[in-house]
C-alpha positions in Angstrom: -91.8 -26.8 83.5 -92.9 -24.1 85.6 -94.2 -21.0 84.2 -92.9 -17.6 84.8 -95.0 -15.2 86.8 -96.1 -11.7 85.5 -93.0 -10.1 87.4 -90.7 -12.8 85.9 -91.9 -12.6 82.3 -88.7 -11.2 80.6 -90.7 -9.6 77.8 -92.8 -7.8 80.4 -89.8 -6.8 82.4 -88.4 -5.2 79.4 -91.1 -3.5 77.9 -91.4 0.3 78.3 -95.3 1.3 78.2 -96.1 4.8 77.5 -96.6 6.8 80.8 -99.9 7.6 81.6 -99.0 11.2 81.1 -98.1 10.9 77.6 -101.7 9.4 77.2 -103.2 12.1 79.0 -101.2 14.6 76.7 -102.2 12.9 73.6 -105.8 12.6 74.5 -106.0 16.1 75.5 -104.3 17.0 71.8 -107.1 14.9 70.3 -110.0 16.9 72.0 -108.3 20.3 71.1 -108.0 18.9 67.2 -111.6 18.0 67.6 -113.2 21.1 69.0 -110.8 23.4 66.7 -111.5 21.2 63.6 -115.5 21.6 64.3 -115.1 25.4 65.0 -113.4 26.0 61.6 -115.4 23.5 59.6 -118.5 25.4 60.9 -117.6 28.2 59.2 -116.9 30.4 62.4 -114.0 32.1 60.5 -115.4 32.5 57.0 -115.6 36.4 57.6 -112.0 36.4 58.0 -110.4 34.2 55.0 -107.0 34.2 55.7 -107.3 33.2 59.1 -109.8 30.4 58.0 -107.1 29.3 55.3 -104.3 29.2 57.9 -106.2 27.2 60.2 -106.8 24.5 57.8 -103.4 24.1 57.1 -102.9 23.8 60.9 -105.4 21.3 60.9 -103.9 19.1 58.2 -100.4 19.2 59.9 -101.9 17.9 63.1 -104.0 15.5 61.2 -101.0 13.9 59.5 -99.3 13.5 62.9 -102.2 12.0 64.6 -102.6 9.5 61.6 -99.2 8.2 62.4 -99.1 8.4 66.1 -102.6 6.3 66.2 -102.1 4.3 63.0 -103.8 1.2 63.9 -107.2 3.1 64.9 -106.8 5.4 61.8 -106.5 2.6 59.3 -109.3 0.6 61.4 -111.4 3.7 61.0 -110.7 4.1 57.1 -111.9 0.7 56.5 -115.1 1.5 58.5 -115.7 4.6 56.6 -115.5 2.9 53.3 -118.6 3.7 51.9 -117.8 7.7 52.1 -114.3 7.0 50.5 -116.3 6.7 47.4 -116.6 10.5 47.3 -113.0 11.4 46.9 -112.3 8.6 44.7 -115.2 9.7 42.2 -114.0 13.4 42.8 -110.3 12.4 41.6 -111.6 10.3 38.7 -113.8 13.5 37.5 -110.2 15.0 36.7 -110.2 13.2 33.6 -113.4 15.0 32.3 -113.1 18.1 34.1 -113.7 21.4 32.7 -110.7 22.6 35.0 -108.6 19.8 36.0 -106.4 21.6 38.4 -109.2 23.2 40.5 -110.7 19.7 40.5 -107.5 17.7 41.7 -107.0 20.4 44.4 -110.5 20.0 45.8 -110.2 16.4 45.5 -107.2 16.4 47.6 -108.9 18.5 50.1 -112.2 16.3 50.1 -109.9 13.2 50.9 -108.5 14.9 53.9 -111.8 16.2 55.1 -113.2 12.3 54.9 -109.9 11.0 56.6 -110.3 13.5 59.4 -114.0 12.7 60.0 -113.1 9.0 59.9 -110.2 9.5 62.5 -112.7 11.5 64.8 -115.1 8.8 64.7 -112.4 6.1 65.6 -111.3 8.1 68.6 -114.2 9.4 70.0 -118.0 8.1 71.1 -121.1 9.4 69.6 -121.6 11.1 73.1 -118.0 12.7 72.8 -118.9 14.2 69.2 -122.4 15.5 70.7 -120.8 17.2 73.5 -118.1 18.7 71.5 -120.2 20.1 68.7 -122.7 21.3 71.3 -119.9 23.5 73.1 -118.4 24.5 69.6 -121.9 25.6 68.2 -122.8 27.5 71.5 -119.7 29.5 71.4 -120.8 30.4 67.8 -124.3 31.3 69.0 -123.2 33.5 71.8 -120.6 35.3 69.4 -123.5 35.8 66.9 -125.8 37.0 69.6 -123.4 39.5 70.7 -122.9 40.8 67.3 -126.5 41.0 66.5 -127.3 42.9 69.9 -124.4 45.3 69.1 -126.2 45.9 65.7 -122.5 45.1 64.1 -122.5 45.6 60.3 -120.6 42.2 59.7 -123.5 40.2 61.3 -126.0 41.2 58.8 -126.1 40.5 55.2 -126.8 43.0 52.3 -130.6 42.5 52.8 -130.2 43.2 56.5 -131.1 39.6 57.6 -129.1 38.3 60.5 -126.3 35.9 59.8 -124.1 36.1 62.8 -120.5 35.3 62.3 -121.3 33.1 59.6 -121.2 33.9 55.7 -125.1 33.3 55.1 -128.5 33.6 57.1 -129.2 29.9 55.9 -125.6 28.5 57.6 -126.7 30.5 60.8 -130.3 28.7 60.8 -128.6 25.5 60.1 -125.8 25.7 62.7 -128.6 26.8 65.4 -130.8 23.6 64.5 -127.7 21.2 65.1 -127.2 23.2 68.1 -131.0 22.6 69.2 -130.5 18.8 68.3 -127.3 18.6 70.4 -129.1 20.4 73.6 -132.0 18.2 73.3 -129.8 14.9 72.9 -127.9 16.1 76.2 -130.9 16.7 78.2 -132.1 13.5 77.4 -129.0 11.9 78.9 -128.8 14.2 81.9 -125.3 16.2 80.8 -125.0 19.7 81.1 -128.7 20.3 81.8 -128.6 24.3 82.5 -126.3 25.2 79.6 -128.3 22.9 77.3 -131.7 24.4 78.1 -130.0 27.9 77.4 -128.6 27.0 74.4 -131.8 25.5 73.1 -133.4 28.9 73.9 -130.5 30.9 72.2 -130.9 28.7 69.4 -134.4 29.4 68.9 -133.9 32.8 69.0 -131.4 32.8 66.3 -133.3 30.3 63.8 -136.2 33.1 64.2 -133.6 35.9 63.5 -132.0 34.3 60.6 -135.4 34.0 58.8 -134.3 30.8 57.2 -137.4 29.0 56.0 -135.5 25.5 55.8 -134.2 26.0 59.4 -137.8 27.1 60.8 -139.2 24.0 59.0 -136.7 21.9 60.5 -137.3 23.2 64.0 -140.9 22.0 63.8 -139.9 19.0 62.2 -137.8 18.1 64.8 -140.5 18.4 67.5 -142.1 15.5 65.4 -139.2 13.1 65.0 -137.5 14.0 68.4 -140.3 11.8 70.7 -140.1 8.8 67.9 -136.1 8.9 67.8 -135.8 9.4 71.6 -138.2 6.8 72.7 -137.0 4.1 70.1 -136.1 1.4 72.8 -138.1 2.5 75.4 -141.0 0.0 77.1 -143.9 -0.5 74.6 -146.3 2.2 76.8 -143.7 4.9 76.9 -143.1 4.3 73.2 -146.6 4.6 72.3 -147.0 7.5 74.1 -144.0 9.2 72.4 -145.5 8.1 69.1 -148.9 9.7 69.9 -147.1 12.9 71.0 -145.3 13.3 67.5 -148.6 12.5 65.9 -150.5 15.1 68.0 -147.9 17.7 67.2 -148.1 16.7 63.6 -152.0 17.0 63.4 -151.9 20.2 65.2 -150.0 21.9 62.7 -152.0 20.3 59.9 -155.3 21.6 61.7 -153.9 24.9 62.1 -153.0 25.3 58.5 -156.5 24.0 57.3 -158.6 26.0 60.0 -157.0 29.2 59.5 -156.1 28.9 55.9 -152.6 29.4 56.6 -149.9 29.3 53.4 -146.8 27.9 55.0 -145.0 28.7 51.7 -146.2 32.0 51.3 -145.2 32.5 55.1 -141.8 31.4 54.5 -141.3 33.3 51.3 -142.8 36.7 52.9 -140.3 36.3 56.1 -137.6 36.0 53.4 -138.7 39.2 51.5 -139.5 37.1 48.3 -142.3 36.6 46.1 -144.0 33.3 45.9 -142.5 32.6 42.4 -139.1 32.4 44.3 -138.0 34.5 41.0 -134.4 34.6 42.4 -133.6 30.9 43.3 -135.8 29.4 40.5 -133.7 31.3 38.0 -130.5 30.0 39.7 -131.8 26.7 39.6 -133.2 26.7 36.2 -129.3 27.5 35.2 -128.4 24.3 37.1 -130.9 22.3 35.4 -129.6 23.5 31.8 -126.3 22.6 32.6 -127.3 19.2 33.7 -129.2 18.7 30.1 -125.8 19.3 28.7 -123.7 17.1 30.6 -126.1 14.7 32.3 -124.0 11.5 33.1 -120.7 12.7 34.6 -121.2 16.4 35.0 -118.2 19.4 34.5 -116.0 17.6 37.0 -115.6 18.0 41.0 -115.6 21.7 42.1 -115.0 22.8 38.2 -118.0 24.8 37.9 -117.7 27.8 40.3 -114.1 28.4 39.5 -114.4 32.4 39.1 -112.6 32.3 35.7 -113.5 35.5 33.6 -115.6 34.5 30.4 -116.7 31.4 32.4 -120.1 30.1 32.6 -120.2 30.9 36.5 -119.1 34.3 36.0 -122.1 34.9 33.6 -124.5 33.3 36.2 -122.8 35.6 38.9 -123.3 38.5 36.3 -127.0 37.6 35.7 -127.7 36.9 39.5 -126.2 40.1 40.5 -124.5 38.1 43.4 -121.0 36.5 44.1 -122.5 33.0 44.2 -120.4 30.0 45.0 -123.1 27.3 44.8 -126.7 26.5 43.5 -128.0 26.6 47.4 -129.0 23.0 46.7 -126.7 19.9 47.3 -128.4 17.8 44.8 -128.3 20.0 42.1 -124.7 21.1 42.8 -123.4 17.8 42.9 -125.4 16.5 39.8 -123.9 19.6 37.7 -120.4 18.8 38.9 -120.5 14.5 38.9 -123.9 14.0 36.8 -126.2 11.0 37.6 -123.3 9.1 38.9 -122.6 11.5 41.7 -126.5 11.2 42.6 -126.3 7.4 42.6 -123.1 7.4 44.8 -124.7 9.7 47.2 -127.8 7.7 47.3 -126.1 4.5 47.9 -123.9 5.9 50.6 -127.1 7.7 52.3 -128.6 4.4 52.3 -126.0 2.7 54.1 -125.7 5.5 56.6 -129.4 5.0 57.2 -128.6 1.3 57.8 -126.0 2.2 60.4 -128.6 5.0 61.9 -131.3 2.3 62.5 -128.8 -0.2 63.7 -127.5 2.2 66.3 -130.9 2.8 67.4 -132.0 -0.7 67.8 -128.7 -1.5 70.1 -128.8 1.9 71.7 -128.6 2.4 75.8 -129.2 6.2 75.7 -130.4 9.2 73.6 -126.7 9.4 72.0 -127.8 6.7 70.1 -130.3 8.8 68.2 -127.5 11.2 67.0 -126.8 9.2 63.7 -130.8 9.4 62.7 -130.9 13.0 63.7 -128.1 13.9 61.5 -129.3 12.0 58.8 -132.6 13.8 58.7 -130.9 17.2 58.9 -128.8 16.4 56.2 -131.6 15.5 53.7 -133.7 18.3 54.4 -130.8 21.2 55.0 -129.2 19.9 51.6 -132.6 21.5 49.7 -131.3 25.0 50.7 -127.4 24.6 50.7 -124.7 22.9 49.2 -123.6 20.5 52.2 -122.6 17.2 50.7 -119.7 16.2 48.8 -117.9 19.5 49.9 -114.5 19.9 51.6 -113.9 21.3 54.8 -117.2 21.3 55.4 -118.8 20.6 59.0 -121.5 18.3 57.4 -118.8 16.1 55.6 -116.9 15.6 58.7 -119.8 15.1 60.8 -120.9 12.2 58.4 -117.5 10.4 58.5 -117.1 10.7 62.3 -120.7 9.6 63.1 -120.4 6.8 60.7 -117.5 5.2 62.1 -118.5 6.1 65.7 -121.8 4.4 65.4 -120.0 1.5 63.6 -117.7 1.1 66.7 -121.0 1.3 69.0 -122.8 -1.3 67.1 -119.9 -3.6 67.2 -119.7 -3.7 71.0 -120.7 -6.9 72.6 -124.2 -6.6 74.2 -124.4 -6.3 77.8 -125.5 -9.7 79.5 -129.1 -9.9 80.7 -128.6 -10.7 84.5 -130.3 -14.1 85.3 -133.5 -14.1 87.4 -132.8 -16.7 90.2 -135.7 -18.3 91.7 -136.3 -18.4 95.3 -135.4 -21.5 96.9 
């Protein structure tokens, strides 16, 4: 029997592939969705709360539509983000022992959507795409913050007169600028957007210094140490050795300066923050957290059930004592343990270990500098969480980036390796 040609195949002849214009429109929608989601999750609208809430409704609506349109890619991404799905699952289960079940259930649903959105982004965009989108979003936030600070707008400073830009807290400004600095370094390393990336790095450094965030300043110095190591991970041995030596020299120079000039890093950081060495304000807040953990050590008070703002609640008492409208303990590990106990910390540790495995695997298979993005993000999150509630949080930029980078790095590592060209002997 004679086989049908391509043009004679009845199944092909009667199939109706989507026009390229529709594919292009969908891709444009996805890029707009990615950029807008990162912008809102970065807390760019945090000082305009009604606009921020409305933006999340829009993001949910578009996300549900994209989940249906690209259901194959979406389901595959959800499977690849399975470790992070433990977080919303635990949040939902905490409904049964929560001190505020309605609040826990509502926040658990929001966390679930946040994780799913991050997984979808990772399934549709590469590590380079995510890095570029995050770069442009944070550069826009940096420019807006810089303009407000130069104009001395009251909204750009906190109640102590410290710069916060368009963000709700100086630590958030500092943390976002460290992320911008990481994206700038990666884009410069791959030769993309050299002029904007160089300018963005300078602006980020200026805003980090303006924020007076001790954690962000320390992360900036730490970045100078780890960047040569990550970027030269798969370089030839001589270059890799040189990069390691540079990192070691930077670390040694910092240690020498501290010892030679009798510098007190902790004291300088606290002085820059206008606080005493005893960390009076934050130590009292952390003491409250440790006391709550002792009362409910294993399962906590329920996901997002503590800072509910109810009159007569423990959270309102803490706010009264601290004389500040607090919404977290400014430490991810304490916040998670208060909410979900040791069980929550175990889940975070296991998923963090899994993310570390994926980060190393991506570094080992990487062909350019963007393969270092998961490793940079992991180090950033571990350190940043010491001063901010960044993990296990709904509608948070860190939460979305963790899901997106995890799935994108899995897809990257699953690609077949490029064949090594054969060396032909001369005849």
